[in-house]
N, C-alpha and C positions, 0 to 999 in steps of 0.2 A: 370695525372693531372699536369698542369703547375702552379707553384706558383711564382708570381713576388713580390719581397719584396722591400718596400720602404727603403730609408736610415733612420736608427734610429737616432733620433735627440733629443737633450735637448735644450729647449728654455727658456728664461727668459723674463717675461713681464716687460715693463718699468714702473717704479714707478712714479706716477703723483703727489705725495705729499711727505712731509717730516715728521719727528718725531714730531716737534712742532705743525704742523697743525693737525696731527692725534690725538695727545694728547688733543688738544683743543676740537676737535669734540667728542672724547670719554668722556671727562669730562662732557659734557651735558647729557650723558646717564648713569652716575654713579648711580643715585638714582634708575633708572629703573632696573639696574642689580641686585638689591637686592630684587626684587619682590614686591608683592602687599602691604605688611606691610610697606615697606620703602616708597612707594608712598603715603600711607595714612598719615604716620608720616610727610612726606614732605609737604603734603597739610595742615595739622593742624599747623605745626611749620616749617617754612622754614629752612632747614639745612644750617649751616655755612660751608664755604669751608674747614675748618680744621676738620669737622666731618668725612670726607672721606680721607683716606691716600692711596697714590699710593705706593704699596710695590714692584711692579715689572713692568718693561717696556720691551717690546720685539718687534723687527722688524725681521720677519721671512720670508723665502721663502718656500711657501707651494705648494706641487706638485699635478698635475692631469695629467691623460693620455688622449690623443686624438688618436683614432685608426680608420682609414678609410679603407674600403674594397669594392671591386666590384667583384661579382661572375658572370662569363660569361659562358653560356652553349649553344652550337649549336648542334642539333641532328636531326635525321630522325626517322619517325615512319609511319607505314602503318595504314590506316584508311578507313573504309567503310562509304560511304555516301548514305543515302536513299533519292531518288529523287521522289517526288510525281508526278503522272500523272492523266489524266482524267479517269473516271470510266470505260470507254469503251476500253481503251488501254490494249492490251495483251502482246505486245513485243515492245521493242525500240532498233533500230540499231544505234550504234555510232561507227564511224571509222571502219566499216566492222565487228563489233562484236555485236552479238545479246544479248540483256539483257531481261530476262523474268520478267514480272511484276507480283508481288504477293502482295496482300493486298493493292492495289492502288499505288504501288511504285516499283521502281527497284533499284538495288544496284550498285554503282560504287566504285571500290577500288583504292585508290591513296596513294602516299607517300608524307607526309608533312615534310617540312624542318622548324624547329623551332629555334628561337633564344631568349634566356632569359638573362636578366641582372638584377642583384639585387645589389643595392647600400646601404651600411650601414656606418654610421659614429657615433661612440659611444664615450662618455666621461666618465671617471672613476675617482673617488677620489682615488688617488694613495696611500693613507694611509689605508683606509678601503677596497678598491677594489670594492666598491659599485658604480653602475652607477650614474652619476651626470650630468644630461642634462643641468643644469644651467651653467656649465663651458663653454658652447658654446659661451656665451656672451663675453668672454675674447678675442676671435679671432677678435673682432672689434678693438682691441687696439694693439699698437706697441709691437712687440716681436723680439728678436734677438737670434740667435743660440749661445750657450755657451757650454764650455766643463768643465771637472772636475777641471782644473786649475782656470777657471773663478769662479766656485762655491767655490773653496777653498779660493780664494781672498775675495769673499763676506763674507765668514765665518770669515776670519781673520780680516775683518773690523767691525765685531760685529753682523752680521746677523746670525740668527739661520736657518741653511739649513736643512730642514726636509727630511730625506731619504724616498723613496717610500717603503712601507711595502708590497704592492701588487706586485706579480711577473708579469712582463710584458708579458712573454710567455704564461701564463695561460689566461690573458685577451685577447691576440691576438687569442688564440685558440678558446675562446668563441665567438668572433666576426666572425671568419671564419666558425665555426660550424653553427651559426645562419644565415649565408649568403647562405647556401646551402639548396636547396629544392629537394625533390625526384621528379624525372621525369619519364615519360613513353616514352621509346625510344627503337628502334630496333638497331640504330647505333648512337654512339656518335662521332661527328665530331670535337668538341672542348670543352674542360672543363678547365677553367682557373680561378684562384683566384689572384686578384691584390690587394696587400696591398699598399694603397696610402700614408697612414700616420701611423707611429709608433713614436709618439712624446710624450715626457715628458715635460710638461710645469711647470715652477715655477712662482708663482704670489706673490707679496709682501703683507704681512698682518702685521698690527700693533696690538699688544695686550697689555692691561693694566689691572693689577690685583689691585683691591681696597680692603681696609679693613674698615669695618664700624660696630661698636658695636660688635666686636669680630667675625664677619663673613667676608668671602671673596667672591668676585665675579669678573668676567672678562668681559671687553668690548673690542670688536674687531673692527678695522677700516680697510676697504679694500683699499689698496694702489693703486688699478687700478680704481675701480668704485666710490670710495669715500663714500661707504655705511658704516653705523655703525650699529653693532648689539650686543646684550647682550647674555650672556650664552655661550660664546666661551671658548677656551682653550689656554693654554700656553705650550710651548715645550722647556723649559729651559734644559731638559735632553739632548738635542742635541747641546747645546751651545758649540762651540769650537770643535765639533767632526770632525774627518778626513773624507774627501769626498771619497767615494768609486767609482772609475772610471768605474767599471764593471757592474753597476746596470742595464744597458740596453743591454749589449752585448748579441747577439744571441737570442734576444726576438722573432724575427720572425722565425728564423731558428728552434729554439726549438719547437715552436708551429706547424710549418709545418711538423715536424717529428712525430707528434702525430696523430693517426687515428682520422679522423673527422667524427662523426656520419652522415649518410646519403650520404656520398661521394661514388663515384664509386671506387671500389677496383682497383687501378692502381698505377703505379710507380709515385711518386711525384718528379717532376723535379724542382729544385731550379734554377731560371734563373738569380738571382743576384750573382755577384762574392763575394766569401767569403774572398778574399785576404785582404781587409781592416780590417776585423775583426780578421784575424789571425795575422796581423801586430800589432794590439793593444795588443794582448796577449804576443807577443815576447818582 
C-alpha cells in the first residue's frame, strides 16, 4: 500500500472584526445568556446597563482540524456471466469455443478490471476530537499559513491560543480507516491512500463573561462569521501559555504506521520525504 502524505500545516483565519465591535454585539445578548428567567425579568422591567457587569474579556484563537483523504484501488477479478438465449438453443459457439446451454442460458467467464476512488474530507473540533461539519464554512474565508513563532506572537499580544487536545495522528487514522472498503479481488494492481490535507486551523473568537444577580454567563462572538451565541466558554487557563511547536509533527506518519482495519496486509510505503520533519526535531 502506498501512502502519500500532505504537508502538515497550521493556518490562521483572518479576523474581520475588533474587540469593540465584538463587545457591542455581545452586549445585546447579555440578557439571553442568563436564560428564561432573565428574559422574563427584562420584559417586566427593562434592565439598566449597570445591572450587568463584564467581569472578563477574551480574544482567543480556537482550533479545528481539516483532514482530507482519497483512497484509490485498482484490481482484477474473475467473474461468470450468464447469457440468456432462446428456449430452443442447445449450444452457442463463440470464437471457436462451444458453450453448453443449461436452464435457458450459457456461461461466459471473464476478467474484470475495477477502479474505485473514495473521497473524504472531515472536520474535527481540535479540543474535543468530535466531528464538526460546521467548520467547513470557514474555508470560504481568508486564511494564511502560520508557524509556532506566529502563534507565540499572537499570544504575546494578548490572544488566548488554545492548544489542540485531540491527537492529530489518531484523527488521521480514523479518516484513513473509514476511507477503505473491503473489495473482492483476485489481483490488486494499485492500492493507494492520498492525504490531501492535514491542517490545523485557528479561528478568532471573542468571549465575554457577565455577572448578574450573583450569577455568571458567557456570550461568544465569532470573529470570522460575525455570529453571536450564548452559553459559550472562556479559556483564560491558557492565557500566556508557551506555544508547543511539536503538536502537529508526524501526525500523518504516525497514523500510517498503525494497522488500518480492512486494508490489505502489505508493506506501507511512505512516499513523502521525512527530512523536513527530522530537521524540525534537530
